[in-house]
MARKE-559950 format. One record per residue (C-alpha): x, y, z; residue in one letter. Coordinates in steps of 0.1 Angstrom, whole numbers, padded with zeros to 4 digits, always signed. Layout:
N
rec east=X, north=Y, up=Z, type=a
...
This chain:
345
rec east=-0388, north=-0068, up=+0031, type=m
rec east=-0364, north=-0096, up=+0023, type=p
rec east=-0362, north=-0128, up=+0043, type=k
rec east=-0346, north=-0124, up=+0076, type=k
rec east=-0320, north=-0151, up=+0069, type=n
rec east=-0302, north=-0126, up=+0046, type=n
rec east=-0295, north=-0105, up=+0077, type=l
rec east=-0282, north=-0133, up=+0099, type=t
rec east=-0268, north=-0157, up=+0072, type=s
rec east=-0230, north=-0161, up=+0075, type=k
rec east=-0230, north=-0174, up=+0040, type=e
rec east=-0247, north=-0143, up=+0026, type=y
rec east=-0223, north=-0119, up=+0042, type=w
rec east=-0193, north=-0141, up=+0032, type=a
rec east=-0203, north=-0137, up=-0004, type=k
rec east=-0207, north=-0100, up=-0001, type=r
rec east=-0173, north=-0096, up=+0015, type=e
rec east=-0157, north=-0118, up=-0012, type=a
rec east=-0173, north=-0096, up=-0039, type=y
rec east=-0159, north=-0064, up=-0023, type=k
rec east=-0125, north=-0080, up=-0020, type=l
rec east=-0124, north=-0091, up=-0056, type=k
rec east=-0135, north=-0056, up=-0067, type=k
rec east=-0107, north=-0040, up=-0046, type=g
rec east=-0080, north=-0064, up=-0058, type=l
rec east=-0087, north=-0056, up=-0094, type=k
rec east=-0071, north=-0021, up=-0089, type=d
rec east=-0042, north=-0036, up=-0070, type=l
rec east=-0034, north=-0060, up=-0098, type=k
rec east=-0031, north=-0030, up=-0121, type=k
rec east=-0007, north=-0013, up=-0097, type=i
rec east=+0013, north=-0045, up=-0093, type=e
rec east=+0019, north=-0047, up=-0131, type=k
rec east=+0029, north=-0010, up=-0133, type=e
rec east=+0052, north=-0015, up=-0104, type=l
rec east=+0068, north=-0046, up=-0119, type=a
rec east=+0075, north=-0026, up=-0151, type=d
rec east=+0090, north=+0003, up=-0132, type=e
rec east=+0113, north=-0021, up=-0112, type=y
rec east=+0125, north=-0037, up=-0144, type=k
rec east=+0131, north=-0002, up=-0159, type=k
rec east=+0150, north=+0009, up=-0128, type=a
rec east=+0172, north=-0023, up=-0128, type=m
rec east=+0181, north=-0016, up=-0165, type=n
rec east=+0191, north=+0020, up=-0157, type=e
rec east=+0211, north=+0009, up=-0126, type=i
rec east=+0229, north=-0017, up=-0148, type=g
rec east=+0238, north=+0011, up=-0172, type=k
rec east=+0252, north=+0032, up=-0144, type=e
rec east=+0274, north=+0002, up=-0132, type=i
rec east=+0286, north=-0003, up=-0168, type=s
rec east=+0294, north=+0034, up=-0172, type=n
rec east=+0315, north=+0033, up=-0140, type=l
rec east=+0335, north=+0004, up=-0153, type=f
rec east=+0337, north=+0018, up=-0188, type=y
rec east=+0351, north=+0052, up=-0176, type=k
rec east=+0376, north=+0040, up=-0150, type=y
rec east=+0383, north=+0003, up=-0154, type=a
rec east=+0418, north=-0008, up=-0163, type=k
rec east=+0421, north=-0040, up=-0183, type=d
rec east=+0383, north=-0046, up=-0176, type=n
rec east=+0390, north=-0045, up=-0139, type=n
rec east=+0379, north=-0017, up=-0116, type=l
rec east=+0396, north=-0017, up=-0082, type=s
rec east=+0379, north=-0003, up=-0051, type=y
rec east=+0406, north=+0023, up=-0047, type=s
rec east=+0400, north=+0036, up=-0083, type=d
rec east=+0363, north=+0037, up=-0076, type=a
rec east=+0369, north=+0058, up=-0044, type=k
rec east=+0389, north=+0084, up=-0063, type=k
rec east=+0373, north=+0118, up=-0065, type=y
rec east=+0356, north=+0132, up=-0096, type=l
rec east=+0376, north=+0158, up=-0115, type=n
rec east=+0366, north=+0194, up=-0117, type=s
rec east=+0343, north=+0191, up=-0148, type=s
rec east=+0327, north=+0159, up=-0136, type=e
rec east=+0320, north=+0175, up=-0102, type=f
rec east=+0304, north=+0205, up=-0118, type=k
rec east=+0281, north=+0182, up=-0139, type=e
rec east=+0272, north=+0163, up=-0107, type=f
rec east=+0263, north=+0195, up=-0089, type=k
rec east=+0241, north=+0207, up=-0117, type=r
rec east=+0223, north=+0174, up=-0118, type=d
rec east=+0219, north=+0173, up=-0080, type=l
rec east=+0205, north=+0208, up=-0079, type=k
rec east=+0180, north=+0200, up=-0105, type=s
rec east=+0169, north=+0168, up=-0088, type=y
rec east=+0166, north=+0186, up=-0054, type=m
rec east=+0140, north=+0210, up=-0069, type=k
rec east=+0119, north=+0180, up=-0080, type=l
rec east=+0121, north=+0165, up=-0045, type=v
rec east=+0112, north=+0197, up=-0028, type=e
rec east=+0079, north=+0197, up=-0048, type=e
rec east=+0071, north=+0162, up=-0034, type=t
rec east=+0076, north=+0173, up=+0002, type=g
rec east=+0097, north=+0143, up=+0010, type=n
rec east=+0118, north=+0156, up=+0039, type=d
rec east=+0137, north=+0123, up=+0044, type=e
rec east=+0150, north=+0122, up=+0009, type=l
rec east=+0156, north=+0160, up=+0009, type=l
rec east=+0178, north=+0156, up=+0040, type=l
rec east=+0199, north=+0129, up=+0022, type=e
rec east=+0204, north=+0152, up=-0008, type=l
rec east=+0212, north=+0182, up=+0013, type=n
rec east=+0239, north=+0162, up=+0031, type=t
rec east=+0253, north=+0152, up=-0003, type=l
rec east=+0252, north=+0188, up=-0016, type=s
rec east=+0273, north=+0200, up=+0013, type=m
rec east=+0303, north=+0179, up=+0002, type=k
rec east=+0331, north=+0197, up=-0015, type=s
rec east=+0343, north=+0165, up=-0032, type=r
rec east=+0325, north=+0134, up=-0045, type=i
rec east=+0340, north=+0101, up=-0053, type=s
rec east=+0332, north=+0082, up=-0085, type=r
rec east=+0315, north=+0056, up=-0063, type=l
rec east=+0293, north=+0081, up=-0045, type=e
rec east=+0283, north=+0096, up=-0078, type=e
rec east=+0272, north=+0062, up=-0090, type=m
rec east=+0253, north=+0056, up=-0057, type=f
rec east=+0235, north=+0089, up=-0062, type=y
rec east=+0225, north=+0080, up=-0098, type=q
rec east=+0213, north=+0045, up=-0089, type=c
rec east=+0193, north=+0059, up=-0059, type=s
rec east=+0175, north=+0083, up=-0082, type=k
rec east=+0160, north=+0054, up=-0101, type=y
rec east=+0149, north=+0037, up=-0069, type=i
rec east=+0135, north=+0069, up=-0055, type=n
rec east=+0114, north=+0075, up=-0087, type=e
rec east=+0099, north=+0040, up=-0084, type=v
rec east=+0089, north=+0046, up=-0048, type=y
rec east=+0076, north=+0081, up=-0054, type=e
rec east=+0053, north=+0070, up=-0082, type=s
rec east=+0042, north=+0040, up=-0062, type=t
rec east=+0033, north=+0062, up=-0033, type=n
rec east=+0012, north=+0085, up=-0055, type=k
rec east=-0006, north=+0055, up=-0071, type=r
rec east=-0013, north=+0039, up=-0037, type=l
rec east=-0027, north=+0071, up=-0022, type=q
rec east=-0053, north=+0073, up=-0051, type=i
rec east=-0061, north=+0036, up=-0049, type=a
rec east=-0064, north=+0034, up=-0011, type=y
rec east=-0086, north=+0065, up=-0010, type=s
rec east=-0109, north=+0049, up=-0035, type=s
rec east=-0109, north=+0016, up=-0016, type=t
rec east=-0119, north=+0034, up=+0017, type=i
rec east=-0147, north=+0054, up=-0001, type=k
rec east=-0161, north=+0026, up=-0022, type=d
rec east=-0160, north=+0000, up=+0005, type=n
rec east=-0177, north=+0023, up=+0030, type=y
rec east=-0207, north=+0029, up=+0006, type=y
rec east=-0208, north=-0007, up=-0006, type=q
rec east=-0211, north=-0019, up=+0030, type=t
rec east=-0239, north=+0005, up=+0037, type=i
rec east=-0256, north=-0006, up=+0005, type=y
rec east=-0253, north=-0043, up=+0014, type=d
rec east=-0269, north=-0038, up=+0048, type=i
rec east=-0297, north=-0016, up=+0034, type=h
rec east=-0304, north=-0043, up=+0008, type=k
rec east=-0304, north=-0071, up=+0034, type=a
rec east=-0328, north=-0051, up=+0056, type=i
rec east=-0350, north=-0040, up=+0026, type=g
rec east=-0349, north=-0004, up=+0040, type=v
rec east=-0325, north=+0025, up=+0032, type=g
rec east=-0322, north=+0057, up=+0053, type=a
rec east=-0300, north=+0087, up=+0055, type=s
rec east=-0264, north=+0083, up=+0066, type=f
rec east=-0233, north=+0104, up=+0068, type=s
rec east=-0211, north=+0107, up=+0037, type=y
rec east=-0174, north=+0099, up=+0041, type=i
rec east=-0154, north=+0130, up=+0033, type=d
rec east=-0118, north=+0136, up=+0023, type=n
rec east=-0108, north=+0145, up=+0059, type=d
rec east=-0120, north=+0112, up=+0072, type=i
rec east=-0102, north=+0094, up=+0044, type=i
rec east=-0070, north=+0112, up=+0051, type=k
rec east=-0073, north=+0104, up=+0088, type=e
rec east=-0077, north=+0067, up=+0080, type=i
rec east=-0047, north=+0068, up=+0056, type=l
rec east=-0025, north=+0086, up=+0081, type=a
rec east=-0033, north=+0064, up=+0111, type=f
rec east=-0001, north=+0043, up=+0121, type=p
rec east=-0020, north=+0011, up=+0128, type=w
rec east=+0011, north=-0010, up=+0126, type=s
rec east=+0034, north=+0016, up=+0142, type=g
rec east=+0038, north=+0036, up=+0110, type=r
rec east=+0014, north=+0045, up=+0082, type=h
rec east=+0017, north=+0030, up=+0048, type=y
rec east=+0037, north=+0058, up=+0033, type=s
rec east=+0063, north=+0056, up=+0060, type=q
rec east=+0066, north=+0018, up=+0057, type=r
rec east=+0070, north=+0022, up=+0020, type=l
rec east=+0098, north=+0047, up=+0023, type=w
rec east=+0114, north=+0025, up=+0050, type=s
rec east=+0115, north=-0002, up=+0024, type=n
rec east=+0132, north=+0022, up=+0000, type=r
rec east=+0159, north=+0030, up=+0025, type=t
rec east=+0166, north=-0007, up=+0031, type=k
rec east=+0170, north=-0014, up=-0006, type=i
rec east=+0192, north=+0017, up=-0011, type=k
rec east=+0215, north=+0006, up=+0017, type=n
rec east=+0215, north=-0030, up=+0004, type=a
rec east=+0225, north=-0016, up=-0030, type=m
rec east=+0254, north=+0004, up=-0015, type=v
rec east=+0266, north=-0027, up=+0004, type=e
rec east=+0263, north=-0050, up=-0026, type=e
rec east=+0282, north=-0026, up=-0050, type=l
rec east=+0309, north=-0019, up=-0024, type=t
rec east=+0315, north=-0056, up=-0018, type=q
rec east=+0316, north=-0064, up=-0054, type=m
rec east=+0343, north=-0038, up=-0060, type=l
rec east=+0363, north=-0050, up=-0031, type=i
rec east=+0361, north=-0086, up=-0043, type=q
rec east=+0369, north=-0075, up=-0079, type=g
rec east=+0336, north=-0088, up=-0094, type=k
rec east=+0327, north=-0078, up=-0129, type=g
rec east=+0297, north=-0059, up=-0144, type=v
rec east=+0275, north=-0089, up=-0152, type=k
rec east=+0280, north=-0105, up=-0118, type=e
rec east=+0274, north=-0072, up=-0100, type=t
rec east=+0242, north=-0065, up=-0120, type=s
rec east=+0229, north=-0100, up=-0114, type=k
rec east=+0234, north=-0097, up=-0076, type=a
rec east=+0216, north=-0063, up=-0076, type=l
rec east=+0188, north=-0076, up=-0097, type=s
rec east=+0182, north=-0104, up=-0071, type=k
rec east=+0181, north=-0078, up=-0043, type=r
rec east=+0156, north=-0057, up=-0062, type=l
rec east=+0134, north=-0087, up=-0070, type=d
rec east=+0132, north=-0095, up=-0033, type=a
rec east=+0124, north=-0059, up=-0026, type=d
rec east=+0096, north=-0060, up=-0052, type=f
rec east=+0080, north=-0090, up=-0034, type=k
rec east=+0082, north=-0072, up=-0001, type=n
rec east=+0066, north=-0042, up=-0016, type=c
rec east=+0037, north=-0063, up=-0030, type=i
rec east=+0032, north=-0079, up=+0005, type=r
rec east=+0030, north=-0044, up=+0020, type=l
rec east=+0005, north=-0032, up=-0006, type=i
rec east=-0018, north=-0061, up=+0000, type=h
rec east=-0016, north=-0059, up=+0038, type=t
rec east=-0023, north=-0022, up=+0039, type=e
rec east=-0053, north=-0028, up=+0015, type=h
rec east=-0067, north=-0053, up=+0039, type=s
rec east=-0065, north=-0027, up=+0067, type=y
rec east=-0083, north=-0001, up=+0047, type=f
rec east=-0110, north=-0025, up=+0038, type=m
rec east=-0114, north=-0035, up=+0074, type=s
rec east=-0114, north=+0001, up=+0087, type=e
rec east=-0139, north=+0014, up=+0062, type=s
rec east=-0162, north=-0015, up=+0069, type=t
rec east=-0161, north=-0007, up=+0106, type=a
rec east=-0169, north=+0029, up=+0099, type=k
rec east=-0200, north=+0018, up=+0080, type=a
rec east=-0211, north=-0005, up=+0108, type=y
rec east=-0207, north=+0024, up=+0133, type=e
rec east=-0227, north=+0047, up=+0111, type=e
rec east=-0256, north=+0022, up=+0108, type=l
rec east=-0256, north=+0012, up=+0145, type=g
rec east=-0243, north=-0023, up=+0140, type=v
rec east=-0229, north=-0031, up=+0174, type=e
rec east=-0213, north=-0065, up=+0169, type=k
rec east=-0193, north=-0082, up=+0142, type=y
rec east=-0182, north=-0117, up=+0134, type=q
rec east=-0146, north=-0127, up=+0125, type=f
rec east=-0145, north=-0146, up=+0092, type=l
rec east=-0114, north=-0165, up=+0081, type=a
rec east=-0108, north=-0180, up=+0047, type=t
rec east=-0104, north=-0216, up=+0056, type=l
rec east=-0080, north=-0237, up=+0035, type=d
rec east=-0046, north=-0252, up=+0039, type=n
rec east=-0030, north=-0217, up=+0039, type=r
rec east=-0051, north=-0203, up=+0068, type=t
rec east=-0029, north=-0191, up=+0097, type=s
rec east=-0034, north=-0207, up=+0132, type=e
rec east=-0045, north=-0173, up=+0147, type=i
rec east=-0072, north=-0168, up=+0120, type=c
rec east=-0084, north=-0204, up=+0125, type=q
rec east=-0089, north=-0197, up=+0162, type=k
rec east=-0107, north=-0165, up=+0156, type=l
rec east=-0130, north=-0178, up=+0129, type=d
rec east=-0167, north=-0174, up=+0138, type=g
rec east=-0161, north=-0155, up=+0170, type=k
rec east=-0183, north=-0125, up=+0177, type=v
rec east=-0170, north=-0092, up=+0191, type=f
rec east=-0184, north=-0059, up=+0202, type=d
rec east=-0176, north=-0032, up=+0177, type=l
rec east=-0164, north=-0009, up=+0205, type=k
rec east=-0138, north=-0035, up=+0214, type=d
rec east=-0124, north=-0039, up=+0179, type=r
rec east=-0086, north=-0038, up=+0176, type=v
rec east=-0068, north=-0045, up=+0144, type=v
rec east=-0043, north=-0074, up=+0148, type=g
rec east=-0061, north=-0086, up=+0180, type=v
rec east=-0097, north=-0093, up=+0170, type=n
rec east=-0099, north=-0077, up=+0135, type=a
rec east=-0081, north=-0081, up=+0102, type=s
rec east=-0055, north=-0079, up=+0091, type=p
rec east=-0040, north=-0102, up=+0117, type=m
rec east=-0007, north=-0106, up=+0098, type=h
rec east=+0009, north=-0101, up=+0064, type=v
rec east=-0012, north=-0113, up=+0035, type=h
rec east=-0042, north=-0118, up=+0059, type=c
rec east=-0073, north=-0130, up=+0039, type=r
rec east=-0097, north=-0127, up=+0069, type=s
rec east=-0125, north=-0102, up=+0072, type=c
rec east=-0154, north=-0091, up=+0094, type=e
rec east=-0191, north=-0095, up=+0087, type=i
rec east=-0219, north=-0078, up=+0106, type=p
rec east=-0234, north=-0099, up=+0134, type=y
rec east=-0270, north=-0087, up=+0133, type=i
rec east=-0296, north=-0098, up=+0158, type=e
rec east=-0333, north=-0105, up=+0149, type=d
rec east=-0346, north=-0071, up=+0162, type=n
rec east=-0321, north=-0051, up=+0141, type=y
rec east=-0345, north=-0043, up=+0113, type=s
rec east=-0371, north=-0029, up=+0136, type=t
rec east=-0345, north=-0009, up=+0156, type=r
rec east=-0329, north=+0004, up=+0124, type=f
rec east=-0363, north=+0016, up=+0110, type=a
rec east=-0371, north=+0033, up=+0144, type=r
rec east=-0338, north=+0050, up=+0149, type=d
rec east=-0331, north=+0061, up=+0113, type=s
rec east=-0334, north=+0098, up=+0105, type=k
rec east=-0347, north=+0113, up=+0073, type=g
rec east=-0367, north=+0098, up=+0045, type=k
rec east=-0367, north=+0060, up=+0043, type=r
rec east=-0367, north=+0042, up=+0010, type=i
rec east=-0374, north=+0007, up=+0000, type=e
rec east=-0343, north=-0012, up=-0011, type=v
rec east=-0355, north=-0043, up=-0030, type=s
rec east=-0334, north=-0074, up=-0036, type=s
rec east=-0332, north=-0065, up=-0073, type=s
rec east=-0319, north=-0029, up=-0067, type=m
rec east=-0283, north=-0026, up=-0080, type=t
rec east=-0256, north=-0006, up=-0063, type=y
rec east=-0256, north=+0019, up=-0092, type=e
rec east=-0294, north=+0025, up=-0087, type=e
rec east=-0289, north=+0028, up=-0049, type=w
rec east=-0260, north=+0053, up=-0053, type=a
rec east=-0280, north=+0074, up=-0077, type=k
rec east=-0308, north=+0078, up=-0051, type=i
rec east=-0282, north=+0089, up=-0024, type=y
rec east=-0263, north=+0110, up=-0049, type=k
rec east=-0230, north=+0092, up=-0043, type=i
rec east=-0203, north=+0100, up=-0069, type=e
């Protein structure tokens, strides 16, 4: 068996948590880059839509608000309807009821203004960014929950020097964790709420620009600024939700292995929040754990985590209470070797 201080050492567990976080953030960085590319692409396409509106209907390089509010002619309206019908089919496949309701409302109109048609086209690009982001995050967060659950069990087995049977985390449990509205809404709802905000901001910005008689370049620049702010909000959301899923899957592993207490661990530097400073080092019963009260994330971009608070008799109690065949987990056993023994894919 390894030295007992591995079990009770704050430094040991801090290193294990740092390793897990670094591993999880690697996937998030990839999503961030892909998201940045998609935002840039969306902004380029929106810029083209604004240019098209001015190109088609501007007089002497100036497009008045009243001209933009004029209705599409018969052929333009038919083309709009065809595009809308095709897009609605794609949205139906995603099961996004909120977006489908928006499109159904639009499809009921017997006339569409030039401005409404442009809003629709621009919204499509924003919707596509959020739809692809949502799909990527579902895959990434599911992997985070699964990987962190098993990594936590491995870390405790390794610290004790003994491994025993445990419950595998299945897709139903993962879906349950993903769907739980820990901050009032689950991550997908928060993501789409962000989408609605940027869409409304876009409509407001474009309308004001037309009323004020601003040109294409100025309008595009203002919208780009709005989208850049939205991108940063989206990244904050992605990281905060990731922290929650790390924390939740860690707690699930503690519960599975009979760890009854945990210690709050803050990253202490000049950026540490006051609330995390106050909680640092405090010990709580697992049954009393509440995210945002005594468990991370405590706030947006929270870098705190929880580590097991293991008492001296835990090794003996674990060996006595564990069911199934026990194995020796040496200090040199890698996660891959451990996972192979327990048939974890």
